[in-house]
C-alpha positions in Angstrom: 0.0 0.0 0.0 1.2 3.5 -0.9 1.7 5.8 2.0 1.6 9.6 1.9 1.5 12.4 4.5 0.1 16.0 4.5 1.3 18.9 6.7 -1.5 21.0 8.2 -1.8 24.6 7.1 -4.6 26.5 8.6 -7.8 26.6 6.4 -5.9 24.8 3.6 -6.1 21.8 5.9 -9.8 21.4 5.1 -9.1 21.3 1.4 -6.4 18.7 1.7 -8.5 16.7 4.1 -10.9 16.1 1.3 -8.1 15.1 -1.0 -6.8 12.8 1.7 -10.2 11.1 2.0 -10.3 10.6 -1.7 -6.8 9.0 -1.6 -7.9 6.7 1.1 -10.9 5.6 -1.0 -8.3 4.7 -3.7 -6.3 2.4 -1.5 -3.7 5.0 -0.4 -2.9 5.3 3.3 -2.8 8.9 4.5 -0.8 10.4 7.5 -0.7 13.9 8.8 1.9 16.1 10.6 -0.2 18.5 12.6 0.7 21.8 14.3 -2.1 22.3 16.8 -4.5 20.3 19.0 -7.6 21.7 17.4 -6.7 20.4 13.9 -5.5 17.2 15.5 -8.9 16.6 17.1 -10.5 17.4 13.7 -8.4 14.9 11.8 -8.4 12.1 14.5 -11.8 10.4 13.7 -10.9 10.1 10.0 -7.3 9.0 10.1 -6.7 7.7 13.7 -4.1 8.5 16.3 -1.4 6.3 14.8 -1.5 8.2 11.6 -1.1 11.7 13.1 2.1 13.3 14.5 1.5 16.4 16.6 4.3 18.9 16.6 2.7 21.7 18.7 4.5 23.9 21.2 4.2 21.2 23.9 5.9 18.6 21.7 8.5 21.2 20.8 9.3 21.7 24.4 10.4 18.1 24.9 14.3 18.0 24.6 15.3 15.7 21.7 18.4 15.1 19.7 18.8 16.6 16.2 19.3 14.4 13.2 21.3 16.8 11.1 22.5 20.3 10.4 19.9 22.3 8.7 21.0 26.0 9.1 18.6 26.7 12.0 19.9 30.3 12.4 18.5 31.0 8.9 15.3 29.1 9.3 14.3 30.6 12.7 15.3 34.1 11.7 13.1 34.3 8.6 10.1 32.3 9.9 7.2 34.8 10.4 6.4 33.4 13.8 9.5 31.7 15.3 11.6 34.9 14.8 9.5 36.4 17.6 10.3 33.5 20.0 14.0 34.1 20.4 16.0 31.0 21.6 12.8 28.9 21.9 12.4 29.0 18.1 15.8 27.3 17.7 14.9 24.7 20.4 11.6 23.9 18.7 13.3 23.2 15.3 15.8 21.0 17.0 13.3 19.1 19.2 10.9 18.2 16.4 13.6 16.6 14.1 13.9 13.2 15.6 10.1 12.8 15.9 9.5 13.7 12.2 12.4 11.4 11.1 11.1 8.4 13.1 7.5 9.0 12.0 8.4 8.9 8.3 10.8 6.0 8.7 8.5 3.8 10.8 5.5 4.2 8.4 7.6 4.1 5.2 6.0 7.2 3.8 6.9 7.9 0.2 5.6 11.5 -0.2 5.0 14.4 2.1 2.9 17.2 0.8 3.2 20.6 2.3 4.3 24.2 1.6 7.7 25.9 2.1 6.3 28.9 3.9 7.3 28.1 7.5 10.6 26.9 9.0 9.3 23.5 9.9 8.3 22.9 6.3 11.6 24.0 4.9 13.3 21.8 7.6 11.4 18.8 6.3 12.3 19.6 2.7 16.0 19.7 3.6 15.9 16.6 5.9 14.2 14.3 3.4 16.6 15.4 0.7 19.6 14.6 3.0 18.3 11.4 4.5 18.2 9.2 1.4 17.5 6.2 3.6 14.0 7.6 4.2 13.2 7.3 0.4 10.7 10.1 1.0 10.0 13.2 -1.2 8.8 16.5 0.2 6.6 18.1 -2.5 4.8 21.5 -2.6 1.6 21.4 -4.6 1.4 24.9 -6.0 -1.2 26.6 -8.3 0.4 28.1 -11.4 -0.9 31.6 -12.0 -0.4 31.4 -15.7 -2.1 29.4 -17.3 -5.1 29.5 -14.9 -6.5 26.4 -13.3 -3.3 24.4 -13.3 -1.0 23.3 -10.6 2.4 21.6 -10.3 4.5 19.8 -7.7 7.6 21.7 -6.7 10.4 19.7 -5.0 12.8 22.3 -3.6 12.4 25.1 -1.1 13.1 27.8 -3.6 10.2 26.8 -5.9 12.6 26.5 -8.8 12.5 22.8 -9.5 9.4 21.1 -10.8 8.9 17.4 -10.0 9.5 15.6 -13.3 9.0 11.9 -12.5 5.3 12.0 -13.6 3.8 13.5 -16.7 0.4 14.9 -16.8 0.3 16.3 -20.4 -2.5 18.8 -20.0 -1.7 20.6 -23.3 -4.0 18.5 -25.5 -4.8 21.3 -28.0 -1.2 22.5 -28.5 -2.1 26.1 -27.5 0.7 28.4 -26.2 0.7 30.0 -22.8 -0.7 33.5 -23.1 -0.2 36.6 -21.0 -3.3 37.0 -18.8 -4.1 38.6 -15.5 -3.7 35.9 -12.8 -7.1 35.0 -11.1 -5.3 35.2 -7.7 -4.5 38.8 -8.3 -8.3 39.6 -8.8 -9.2 37.7 -5.7 -6.6 39.5 -3.7 -7.7 42.9 -4.8 -11.3 42.2 -3.8 -10.0 41.0 -0.3 -8.0 44.2 0.1 -11.0 46.4 -0.8 -13.2 44.4 1.6 -10.6 44.7 4.4 -10.7 48.5 4.1 -14.5 48.7 4.9 -15.6 49.8 8.3 -17.4 46.4 8.9 -14.2 44.5 8.1 -12.2 46.7 10.5 -14.8 46.0 13.2 -14.7 42.2 12.7 -10.8 42.3 12.9 -11.1 44.2 16.1 -13.5 41.7 17.6 -11.3 38.8 16.4 -8.3 40.5 18.0 -9.8 40.5 21.5 -11.6 37.1 21.2 -8.5 35.5 19.7 -10.6 33.7 17.3 -8.8 31.1 15.2 -5.6 31.6 17.3 -4.5 28.3 18.7 -2.2 29.0 21.7 -0.3 25.7 21.1 0.5 26.4 17.4 4.2 27.3 16.9 3.4 28.9 13.5 1.3 31.6 15.3 3.2 34.6 16.6 3.5 35.0 20.4 0.0 35.7 21.7 0.7 37.9 24.8 -1.6 41.0 24.7 1.3 43.5 24.6 2.9 41.9 21.5 -0.4 41.5 19.7 -1.4 45.1 20.5 1.9 46.3 19.1 1.6 44.2 15.9 -2.1 45.0 15.4 -1.7 48.7 16.0 1.3 48.9 13.6 -0.5 47.2 10.8 -3.6 49.4 11.2 -1.5 52.5 11.5 0.5 51.7 8.4 -2.8 51.1 6.5 -4.0 54.5 7.7 -0.8 56.4 7.0 -0.5 54.9 3.5 -3.2 57.4 2.5 -0.6 60.1 3.1 1.9 58.5 0.7 2.0 60.5 -2.4 1.9 58.2 -5.4 2.3 59.4 -9.0 0.3 58.8 -12.1 1.8 56.7 -14.9 1.9 59.6 -17.3 4.9 61.0 -15.4 7.2 58.3 -16.8 5.3 56.9 -19.7 7.4 58.6 -22.3 10.7 58.2 -20.5 13.3 55.4 -20.1 12.4 53.4 -17.0 12.6 50.1 -15.3 10.3 48.6 -12.8 10.5 47.0 -9.3 7.3 45.8 -7.8 7.2 45.3 -4.1 6.4 41.9 -2.6 4.0 41.4 0.2 6.0 40.8 3.3 6.2 38.5 5.3 5.6 36.1 2.5 7.3 32.9 1.3 8.0 34.4 -2.2 10.5 36.9 -0.6 11.4 35.6 2.8 12.0 31.9 1.8 12.2 31.7 -2.0 14.1 35.0 -2.2 16.1 34.6 1.0 19.1 37.0 1.1 17.0 39.4 -1.1 14.4 40.0 1.6 15.5 43.6 2.2 13.5 45.2 -0.4 14.9 48.7 0.1 18.4 47.3 -0.6 17.1 45.7 -3.8 15.7 49.0 -4.9 18.8 50.9 -4.0 21.0 48.5 -5.9 18.9 48.6 -9.1 18.8 52.4 -8.9 22.7 52.5 -8.7 23.1 51.2 -12.2 20.7 53.5 -14.0 21.9 56.4 -16.2 21.2 59.9 -15.2 18.1 60.2 -17.4 16.5 56.9 -16.5 13.8 56.3 -13.9 13.1 53.5 -11.5 9.4 52.9 -11.0 8.3 51.3 -7.8 4.8 49.9 -7.3 3.2 48.7 -4.0 1.5 45.3 -4.0 -2.3 45.9 -3.5 -2.4 43.1 -0.9 0.5 44.6 1.0 -0.9 47.8 2.3 -0.3 47.9 6.0 3.0 45.8 5.8 5.2 48.9 5.3 5.5 52.1 7.2 5.3 55.7 6.0 9.0 56.1 6.6 9.8 53.2 4.2 8.1 55.1 1.3 9.7 58.4 2.3 13.1 56.7 2.1 12.5 55.4 -1.4 11.3 58.7 -2.6 14.5 60.4 -1.5 16.4 58.4 -4.2 16.8 60.5 -7.3 14.4 59.6 -10.3 12.6 57.0 -8.3 8.9 57.2 -8.9 6.3 55.6 -6.7 3.3 54.7 -8.8 -0.2 54.2 -7.5 -0.8 50.6 -6.6 -4.0 50.3 -8.7 -2.3 51.1 -12.0 -2.6 48.2 -14.5 0.7 46.3 -14.3 0.4 45.1 -17.9 0.5 48.7 -19.2 3.6 49.4 -17.2 5.3 46.3 -18.5 4.6 47.2 -22.1 6.2 50.7 -21.7 9.1 49.7 -19.5 12.7 48.8 -20.6 12.9 46.0 -18.0 11.2 44.4 -15.0 12.9 43.5 -11.7 11.5 41.2 -9.1 12.7 38.8 -6.3 10.4 36.1 -7.6 7.1 37.7 -8.5 4.8 36.7 -11.3 5.2 40.2 -12.8 8.5 38.9 -14.2 6.7 35.9 -15.7 4.2 38.3 -17.3 7.0 40.5 -18.5 8.8 37.5 -20.2 5.6 36.4 -21.9 5.4 40.0 -23.2 8.9 39.8 -24.7 10.3 42.2 -22.1 13.7 41.7 -20.1 12.7 40.2 -16.8 15.3 40.0 -14.1 14.9 37.8 -11.0 16.9 37.6 -7.8 15.6 34.0 -7.2 15.6 31.4 -10.0 11.9 30.4 -9.6 10.5 27.7 -12.0 9.5 30.1 -14.8 13.2 31.2 -15.0 13.5 28.6 -17.7 11.4 30.7 -20.0 13.2 32.9 -22.5 13.4 36.6 -21.5 13.8 35.6 -17.8 17.3 36.1 -16.4 18.4 35.5 -12.8 20.9 38.0 -11.4 22.5 38.7 -8.0 23.7 41.7 -6.1 27.1 40.9 -7.4 25.8 41.1 -10.9 24.6 44.6 -10.2 27.8 45.5 -8.3 29.9 44.5 -11.3 27.7 46.1 -13.9 28.6 49.5 -15.3 25.1 50.4 -16.3 21.7 49.0 -17.3 22.9 48.8 -20.8 25.5 46.2 -19.9 22.8 44.2 -18.1 20.5 44.3 -21.0 23.4 43.2 -23.3 24.0 40.2 -21.0 20.3 39.4 -21.0 20.3 39.3 -24.8 23.2 36.9 -24.8 21.3 34.6 -22.4 18.3 34.3 -24.7 19.7 31.3 -26.6 20.1 29.4 -23.3 16.4 29.6 -22.3 13.3 27.8 -23.6 11.3 29.6 -26.3 7.6 29.9 -25.6 6.6 26.8 -27.5 9.2 24.7 -25.6 8.3 26.2 -22.2 4.6 25.7 -22.8 5.2 22.0 -23.6 7.4 21.6 -20.6 5.1 23.3 -18.1 1.9 21.7 -19.3 3.6 18.3 -19.4 4.5 18.5 -15.7 1.4 20.3 -14.4 -2.1 19.0 -13.7 -5.5 20.7 -14.0 -7.0 22.0 -10.9 -6.9 24.7 -8.2 -4.9 24.4 -5.0 -6.3 26.8 -2.4 -8.4 27.0 0.8 -12.1 27.6 1.3 -11.5 31.1 2.7 -9.3 32.5 -0.1 -11.1 30.9 -3.0 -14.2 28.8 -2.2 -14.1 27.4 -5.9 -11.4 25.0 -4.7 -14.0 23.1 -2.8 -16.3 22.6 -5.8 -16.8 18.9 -6.5 -15.2 18.9 -10.0 -12.1 20.6 -8.7 -11.7 18.2 -5.9 -12.1 15.4 -8.4 -9.4 16.5 -10.8 -7.0 17.5 -8.0 -7.4 14.0 -6.4 -6.9 12.4 -9.7 -3.6 14.2 -10.2 -2.4 13.2 -6.7 -3.4 9.6 -7.3 -1.4 9.5 -10.6 1.7 11.1 -9.0 1.6 8.7 -6.0 1.2 5.6 -8.0 3.6 6.5 -10.8 6.2 8.6 -8.9 
């Protein structure tokens, strides 16, 4: 019997629970690594105690030997929760290693499905890769924004490597991938608009004091003492309020000029804190791009619509002090900006993917999976340091074109190793819980498990 394991992740747990039940109906035994008692109790009747491993705060307090070296300084310092726990965060990541190792080994689990958002997830990704005797793969099922309604399985913490042992061949018509506005972007914008309404603010305030959905034993939740929560909550609301005082510019101010673009990532977020680790200081990224621009070029910076509240007023003031840096309104259509720009810079954002599909130079600081596509080029801070100007960078980009996949080849590659379906949670996108979606996603999981 094939044996697989899921890692709980808030509301997404309920989505993968349905997938798990479908796998069981098809003769696959399902296990879970669980982060809090509430989800443990929810999963217990279906899967049984022997198929669940609880790694909550209480379990993380029990001293245990480590099974390897996994750069815990790095993991604990970038985790959106553990970084607030100080020394305890390091102890937690040490103490859970042996239990996870033994659980996987004892049950002979072939695949673990989870994300690479939190430190414990990246820890597992590293552990299973190092411990070949476990014969276990850590895979991250991730929805692809373009084309819509497709997802793939990523097998490294940087989301750069697609699992290629199983082919799905979803490109039956032979169509090419086309530039489109990702559905996720539309959903995020609606969520942001709703969050700014008075009723939404009132509900947030009520949840703040009732601590709804905050499991005290969950290590992926920030420390829940009232003082810390008040500081965090007030800072976010204050940033949202003061953002209205940030003076953004219309697109017309740079439309007829030479300019490049850097779009800010939401932060904290796996795409910059994990995938783009070492490039998570976004002001430094902006400053280093700005340094290579000629006197008459402009750097356009655009805030993420879903990130209002993440950054302070002082952050934007600091950006605007840089000569010829223009902060555009966050609601300006990104596709229009791409078309008029000379190049797009991003840590790992899909705007670089969109730029590449538009035939524009797209520079990434992290080699995410679409870096294989022609027009995408991964650079480093050393690249910028050793570049005389943007012209040299564009020249190097042109040289690299022949080493990348043209659109036809990339389309075939991506749709060969991606399956149809939507990976999400009932809160973010209720469509993921529709019967047809659950059916096609389950079918893809079954194929991968049986053939992988």
